[in-house]
FIMITOR-72883 format. One record per residue (C-alpha): x negated, y negated, z negated; residue in one letter. Coordinates in nm, 3 decimals. Layout:
FIMITOR-72883
      px      py      pz rest
       X       Y       Z    A
...
END
This chain:
FIMITOR-72883
      px      py      pz rest
 -11.514 -19.224 -22.430    M
 -11.181 -19.287 -22.600    A
 -11.028 -19.632 -22.564    F
 -10.765 -19.798 -22.777    L
 -10.495 -20.023 -22.638    T
 -10.426 -20.314 -22.868    V
 -10.114 -20.516 -22.815    W
 -10.142 -20.884 -22.902    N
 -10.463 -20.824 -23.105    Y
 -10.527 -21.095 -23.361    C
 -10.236 -21.287 -23.208    V
  -9.878 -21.240 -23.336    P
  -9.624 -21.145 -23.071    P
  -9.590 -21.462 -22.874    L
  -9.329 -21.559 -22.625    L
  -9.478 -21.820 -22.401    L
  -9.286 -22.129 -22.306    I
  -8.956 -22.029 -22.156    T
  -8.863 -22.187 -21.828    A
  -8.557 -22.395 -21.906    S
  -8.276 -22.515 -21.697    C
  -8.187 -22.878 -21.669    L
  -7.820 -22.790 -21.712    V
  -7.743 -22.511 -21.961    R
  -7.476 -22.302 -21.788    T
  -7.393 -21.937 -21.789    A
  -7.562 -21.907 -21.449    H
  -7.896 -22.061 -21.563    C
  -8.182 -21.813 -21.509    Q
  -8.521 -21.802 -21.683    A
  -8.828 -21.579 -21.722    V
  -9.051 -21.510 -22.021    Q
  -9.394 -21.346 -22.046    A
  -9.603 -21.205 -22.332    E
  -9.975 -21.231 -22.393    N
 -10.165 -20.902 -22.408    V
 -10.497 -20.800 -22.565    T
 -10.652 -20.465 -22.481    V
 -10.985 -20.286 -22.520    L
 -11.198 -20.243 -22.213    E
 -11.121 -19.911 -22.050    G
 -10.774 -19.900 -22.200    G
 -10.430 -19.955 -22.049    T
 -10.251 -20.290 -22.053    A
  -9.874 -20.336 -22.025    Q
  -9.765 -20.666 -21.872    I
  -9.397 -20.750 -21.926    S
  -9.171 -21.013 -21.779    C
  -8.837 -21.072 -21.955    R
  -8.549 -21.207 -21.750    L
  -8.249 -21.407 -21.866    Q
  -7.926 -21.431 -21.666    N
  -8.087 -21.246 -21.377    Y
  -7.863 -21.241 -21.066    D
  -8.081 -21.037 -20.830    G
  -8.315 -21.310 -20.724    S
  -8.666 -21.232 -20.605    I
  -8.919 -21.138 -20.875    V
  -9.288 -21.164 -20.791    V
  -9.585 -21.064 -21.009    I
  -9.929 -21.203 -20.925    Q
 -10.280 -21.144 -21.065    N
 -10.512 -21.423 -21.191    P
 -10.639 -21.474 -20.833    R
 -10.277 -21.538 -20.728    R
 -10.265 -21.221 -20.525    Q
  -9.919 -21.065 -20.522    T
  -9.911 -20.733 -20.700    L
  -9.540 -20.653 -20.672    F
  -9.255 -20.802 -20.475    F
  -8.918 -20.704 -20.625    N
  -9.062 -20.376 -20.744    G
  -9.251 -20.298 -20.424    T
  -9.631 -20.269 -20.433    R
  -9.798 -20.548 -20.241    A
 -10.165 -20.499 -20.338    L
 -10.343 -20.172 -20.279    K
 -10.483 -20.115 -20.627    D
 -10.365 -19.788 -20.776    D
 -10.455 -19.904 -21.124    R
 -10.140 -20.116 -21.120    F
  -9.811 -19.930 -21.155    Q
  -9.452 -20.057 -21.175    M
  -9.305 -19.867 -21.468    V
  -8.981 -20.062 -21.528    L
  -8.760 -20.291 -21.321    F
  -8.424 -20.386 -21.476    T
  -8.214 -20.704 -21.486    P
  -8.360 -20.777 -21.828    R
  -8.717 -20.650 -21.815    L
  -8.988 -20.597 -21.555    V
  -9.301 -20.413 -21.673    R
  -9.620 -20.307 -21.499    I
  -9.924 -20.120 -21.635    T
 -10.292 -20.167 -21.560    L
 -10.520 -19.871 -21.636    T
 -10.895 -19.864 -21.691    N
 -10.901 -20.234 -21.774    V
 -11.229 -20.423 -21.733    S
 -11.334 -20.771 -21.836    V
 -11.294 -20.877 -21.473    F
 -10.919 -20.816 -21.506    D
 -10.888 -21.091 -21.764    E
 -10.679 -21.396 -21.697    G
 -10.322 -21.511 -21.644    G
 -10.067 -21.283 -21.473    Y
  -9.778 -21.476 -21.320    F
  -9.417 -21.370 -21.358    C
  -9.222 -21.570 -21.097    Q
  -8.851 -21.583 -21.042    L
  -8.742 -21.737 -20.710    Y
  -8.400 -21.903 -20.725    T
  -8.286 -22.247 -20.616    D
  -8.576 -22.362 -20.834    A
  -8.882 -22.144 -20.889    T
  -8.941 -22.036 -21.247    H
  -9.264 -21.876 -21.362    H
  -9.448 -21.790 -21.680    Q
  -9.801 -21.662 -21.737    V
  -9.893 -21.353 -21.940    A
 -10.256 -21.394 -22.051    T
 -10.456 -21.071 -22.053    L
 -10.754 -21.067 -22.291    S
 -11.007 -20.782 -22.289    V
 -11.215 -20.689 -22.591    L
 -11.548 -20.513 -22.541    V
 -11.657 -20.331 -22.857    P
 -12.032 -20.278 -22.896    P
 -12.195 -19.942 -22.842    E
 -12.423 -19.805 -23.111    T
 -12.712 -20.056 -23.123    P
 -13.071 -19.964 -23.043    T
 -13.378 -20.025 -23.262    V
 -13.725 -20.087 -23.121    D
 -14.058 -20.149 -23.293    A
 -14.284 -20.409 -23.136    K
 -14.602 -20.232 -23.250    E
 -14.713 -19.942 -23.466    E
 -14.661 -19.973 -23.839    A
 -15.006 -19.943 -24.001    V
 -15.071 -19.927 -24.374    E
 -15.136 -20.274 -24.514    G
 -14.981 -20.454 -24.217    G
 -14.636 -20.562 -24.102    E
 -14.389 -20.408 -23.861    V
 -14.146 -20.600 -23.641    E
 -13.816 -20.426 -23.571    L
 -13.549 -20.547 -23.330    T
 -13.189 -20.427 -23.331    C
 -13.010 -20.483 -22.999    M
 -12.643 -20.477 -22.901    S
 -12.659 -20.535 -22.526    P
 -12.290 -20.581 -22.448    R
 -11.986 -20.692 -22.644    S
 -11.698 -20.938 -22.628    K
 -11.674 -21.140 -22.839    P
 -12.036 -21.118 -22.959    A
 -12.098 -20.846 -23.218    A
 -12.239 -20.918 -23.563    T
 -12.558 -20.728 -23.656    L
 -12.682 -20.654 -24.006    R
 -12.995 -20.474 -24.136    W
 -12.960 -20.251 -24.443    I
 -13.231 -20.085 -24.657    R
 -13.158 -19.902 -24.982    N
 -12.809 -20.051 -24.987    G
 -12.938 -20.410 -24.959    R
 -12.920 -20.642 -24.660    E
 -13.241 -20.765 -24.500    I
 -13.194 -21.107 -24.337    P
 -13.289 -21.108 -23.970    G
 -13.348 -21.365 -23.699    V
 -13.043 -21.347 -23.469    V
 -13.036 -21.441 -23.102    S
 -12.741 -21.433 -22.862    Q
 -12.721 -21.444 -22.484    Q
 -12.415 -21.513 -22.270    D
 -12.397 -21.269 -21.980    N
 -12.091 -21.425 -21.822    G
 -11.804 -21.209 -21.942    K
 -11.994 -21.039 -22.227    T
 -12.267 -21.117 -22.480    F
 -12.590 -20.950 -22.583    S
 -12.702 -20.991 -22.945    V
 -13.029 -20.905 -23.121    S
 -13.154 -20.926 -23.479    S
 -13.527 -20.911 -23.562    T
 -13.693 -20.846 -23.897    I
 -14.058 -20.832 -24.011    R
 -14.141 -20.625 -24.318    I
 -14.474 -20.533 -24.484    P
 -14.550 -20.161 -24.495    V
 -14.758 -19.940 -24.723    E
 -14.829 -19.569 -24.729    R
 -14.532 -19.513 -24.960    K
 -14.299 -19.660 -24.694    D
 -14.365 -19.374 -24.453    N
 -14.031 -19.208 -24.388    G
 -13.829 -19.492 -24.544    A
 -13.476 -19.518 -24.402    A
 -13.328 -19.835 -24.252    L
 -13.010 -19.892 -24.057    S
 -12.874 -20.153 -23.821    C
 -12.497 -20.200 -23.832    E
 -12.280 -20.364 -23.567    A
 -11.948 -20.524 -23.665    F
 -11.679 -20.627 -23.420    H
 -11.311 -20.730 -23.435    P
 -11.217 -20.443 -23.205    A
 -11.364 -20.192 -23.452    L
 -11.163 -20.310 -23.751    G
 -11.331 -20.177 -24.066    T
 -11.546 -19.935 -23.870    Q
 -11.910 -19.998 -23.777    R
 -12.153 -19.883 -23.514    R
 -12.465 -19.772 -23.703    I
 -12.814 -19.694 -23.578    R
 -13.036 -19.521 -23.834    H
 -13.411 -19.574 -23.817    Y
 -13.692 -19.406 -24.009    R
 -14.020 -19.590 -24.061    L
 -14.329 -19.417 -23.931    D
 -14.627 -19.569 -24.114    V
 -14.975 -19.470 -23.998    Y
 -15.255 -19.439 -24.254    F
 -15.600 -19.288 -24.303    A
 -15.628 -18.936 -24.447    P
 -15.695 -18.832 -24.804    T
 -15.883 -18.512 -24.887    V
 -15.888 -18.306 -25.209    R
 -16.052 -17.968 -25.261    I
 -15.852 -17.736 -25.485    V
 -16.120 -17.556 -25.696    P
 -16.095 -17.197 -25.827    P
 -16.024 -17.135 -26.194    S
 -16.265 -16.966 -26.434    G
 -16.636 -16.886 -26.414    I
 -16.773 -16.740 -26.092    L
 -17.025 -16.456 -26.131    R
 -17.231 -16.263 -25.885    E
 -17.014 -16.031 -25.681    G
 -16.700 -16.247 -25.713    D
 -16.519 -16.406 -25.417    S
 -16.475 -16.782 -25.372    L
 -16.169 -16.945 -25.214    T
 -16.159 -17.321 -25.163    L
 -15.850 -17.496 -25.022    T
 -15.878 -17.842 -24.869    C
 -15.556 -18.039 -24.924    S
 -15.524 -18.310 -24.658    V
 -15.271 -18.591 -24.610    T
 -15.255 -18.861 -24.345    G
 -15.043 -18.995 -24.064    N
 -15.099 -18.860 -23.814    P
 -15.205 -18.550 -24.002    L
 -15.564 -18.459 -23.908    P
 -15.575 -18.147 -23.693    R
 -15.941 -18.061 -23.742    N
 -16.077 -17.996 -24.091    I
 -16.455 -17.956 -24.115    Q
 -16.635 -17.749 -24.381    W
 -17.009 -17.787 -24.442    S
 -17.276 -17.737 -24.707    K
 -17.487 -18.035 -24.804    I
 -17.854 -17.997 -24.707    N
 -17.795 -17.641 -24.590    D
 -17.592 -17.426 -24.356    T
 -17.281 -17.235 -24.455    L
 -17.348 -16.878 -24.578    P
 -17.316 -16.598 -24.328    E
 -17.027 -16.447 -24.525    R
 -16.833 -16.776 -24.518    A
 -16.497 -16.754 -24.338    E
 -16.297 -17.063 -24.242    I
 -15.925 -17.045 -24.175    S
 -15.782 -17.392 -24.122    G
 -15.806 -17.575 -24.455    P
 -15.939 -17.266 -24.643    T
 -16.302 -17.162 -24.700    L
 -16.373 -16.809 -24.832    Q
 -16.703 -16.655 -24.940    I
 -16.713 -16.289 -25.048    S
 -16.969 -16.120 -25.279    R
 -17.113 -16.436 -25.427    L
 -17.479 -16.458 -25.525    S
 -17.697 -16.735 -25.665    Q
 -17.818 -16.806 -25.312    S
 -17.471 -16.946 -25.244    H
 -17.513 -17.220 -25.506    N
 -17.483 -17.571 -25.372    G
 -17.237 -17.846 -25.279    T
 -16.967 -17.774 -25.022    Y
 -16.800 -18.056 -24.831    L
 -16.455 -18.084 -24.669    C
 -16.400 -18.367 -24.418    Q
 -16.101 -18.485 -24.214    A
 -16.027 -18.786 -23.994    Q
 -15.761 -18.942 -23.773    N
 -15.744 -19.261 -23.568    N
 -15.715 -19.472 -23.884    Y
 -16.005 -19.344 -24.096    G
 -16.208 -19.059 -24.243    R
 -16.210 -18.896 -24.588    A
 -16.408 -18.622 -24.766    A
 -16.427 -18.429 -25.092    D
 -16.697 -18.200 -25.233    H
 -16.724 -17.899 -25.464    Y
 -17.042 -17.783 -25.641    T
 -17.073 -17.405 -25.669    L
 -17.274 -17.253 -25.957    L
 -17.283 -16.874 -25.965    V
 -17.374 -16.728 -26.306    Y
 -17.594 -16.420 -26.359    D
 -17.401 -16.185 -26.594    P
 -17.729 -16.041 -26.733    G
 -17.864 -16.381 -26.824    A
 -17.537 -16.469 -26.994    V
 -17.546 -16.151 -27.211    V
 -17.915 -16.203 -27.307    E
 -17.847 -16.557 -27.413    T
 -17.556 -16.453 -27.632    H
 -17.758 -16.168 -27.798    S
 -18.037 -16.408 -27.903    A
 -17.803 -16.636 -28.091    V
 -17.763 -16.422 -28.414    P
 -18.144 -16.393 -28.460    Y
 -18.186 -16.766 -28.439    A
 -17.919 -16.813 -28.703    V
 -18.078 -16.559 -28.937    I
 -18.423 -16.721 -28.896    G
 -18.278 -17.058 -28.980    G
 -18.115 -16.929 -29.296    V
 -18.440 -16.764 -29.415    L
 -18.639 -17.079 -29.352    A
 -18.389 -17.276 -29.559    L
 -18.417 -17.028 -29.848    L
 -18.799 -17.041 -29.849    V
 -18.793 -17.420 -29.847    F
 -18.551 -17.423 -30.140    T
 -18.770 -17.185 -30.348    V
 -19.080 -17.397 -30.283    I
 -18.899 -17.711 -30.391    C
 -18.786 -17.543 -30.718    V
 -19.141 -17.429 -30.797    L
 -19.285 -17.774 -30.739    I
 -19.031 -17.935 -30.970    V
 -19.092 -17.673 -31.244    T
 -19.470 -17.718 -31.237    I
 -19.441 -18.095 -31.247    W
 -19.216 -18.084 -31.552    C
 -19.452 -17.844 -31.737    S
 -19.756 -18.067 -31.686    V
 -19.568 -18.371 -31.807    R
 -19.473 -18.206 -32.140    Q
 -19.831 -18.098 -32.246    K
 -20.021 -18.284 -32.537    G
 -19.913 -18.449 -32.859    S
 -19.723 -18.768 -32.889    Y
 -19.701 -18.961 -33.212    L
 -19.443 -19.217 -33.271    T
 -19.299 -19.385 -33.575    H
 -18.989 -19.591 -33.610    E
 -18.999 -19.785 -33.942    A
 -18.810 -20.072 -34.085    S
 -19.120 -20.231 -34.251    G
 -19.478 -20.310 -34.165    L
 -19.629 -20.111 -34.461    D
 -19.531 -19.774 -34.337    E
 -19.655 -19.863 -33.997    H
 -19.983 -19.970 -34.145    G
 -20.023 -19.641 -34.329    E
 -19.989 -19.460 -34.007    V
 -20.263 -19.668 -33.849    Q
 -20.492 -19.623 -34.152    E
 -20.442 -19.250 -34.149    A
 -20.564 -19.229 -33.793    F
 -20.861 -19.461 -33.862    L
 -20.990 -19.296 -34.185    N
 -20.933 -18.941 -34.075    G
 -20.753 -18.778 -34.374    N
 -20.857 -18.423 -34.466    D
 -20.660 -18.112 -34.403    A
 -20.540 -18.087 -34.762    S
 -20.305 -18.375 -34.709    Q
 -20.138 -18.186 -34.425    G
 -20.112 -18.252 -34.061    K
 -19.849 -18.506 -33.966    K
 -19.703 -18.590 -33.632    E
 -19.564 -18.929 -33.574    Y
 -19.352 -19.007 -33.283    L
 -19.450 -19.348 -33.156    L
END
């Protein structure tokens, strides 16, 4: 793991209070120290700046007031500390593989007639590792799933954020102080449907030591649901001698391993071959007619689909088609006969209606009309001529 040493992180270079002399003379001596911030596992440089140094004793102590160096000589057996510079102006030591237990004030002491000392404060940042994501229970279609994102160790405490489809999902955050470091968790509860299976979420950890970078844990939803079954039927008409292939398309999570084929109210034909989701029957005959069933199940439910097979007899199909023209011709002849009969009836009826004599007379006066009546009553002879009057 690579570690970054950060000098004076989030704090501008700061010279702590300088030990001052009561009387400002050329021989007045003083010591200054700088605060240091470093990432855990990195290397810290602790510097003590001297003013008007005349060779007096310089002592560097750790936060527990144990002497690390005495005038450049190692006093504490800890190889992580090294004296890298000792001059009249600057004394510098390094501390490698820094841990949070190394935090605190490091004393730079200058022993003269009066003891002068300053404290260099060492701060250690602990960036979070990539967080973990755990599900409290299985995500089942129609229910809810509880997801917890955990960052077990950071200093200061990391900030966690849930993201789905580019949008933040608010979570319930909890934080625990572990002494030198903090553990942080964020919990969300979201409803899940079948369509959410495989949906991508991510938990992001932010921390001052990471700058603009993030530690991201990606998580993919695994939603459990009952299976669905659909039989893919063959195309076209099936005739005797053809082959039948039925494919059972199954979905579900978990995907059902066993797919069962059966025939309703009967057993499968002897020539039926099953290969996983596929049922094949060669050399079809009408004895194969019936309803075939495909079933599948998992721990969350069962589903089935059926297909009704109807095998056609080619001979019966041809005979049926050949009888059609004769039926049409018979119908046409019957229509013609009916038409002829109707015409004859109308003709005869009209002929009967026109037989006999009809007399009529349209006159403007009553005299002429009276003559007509008298002629019929007296019966005029034939010499006067036969008259027809249209009444």
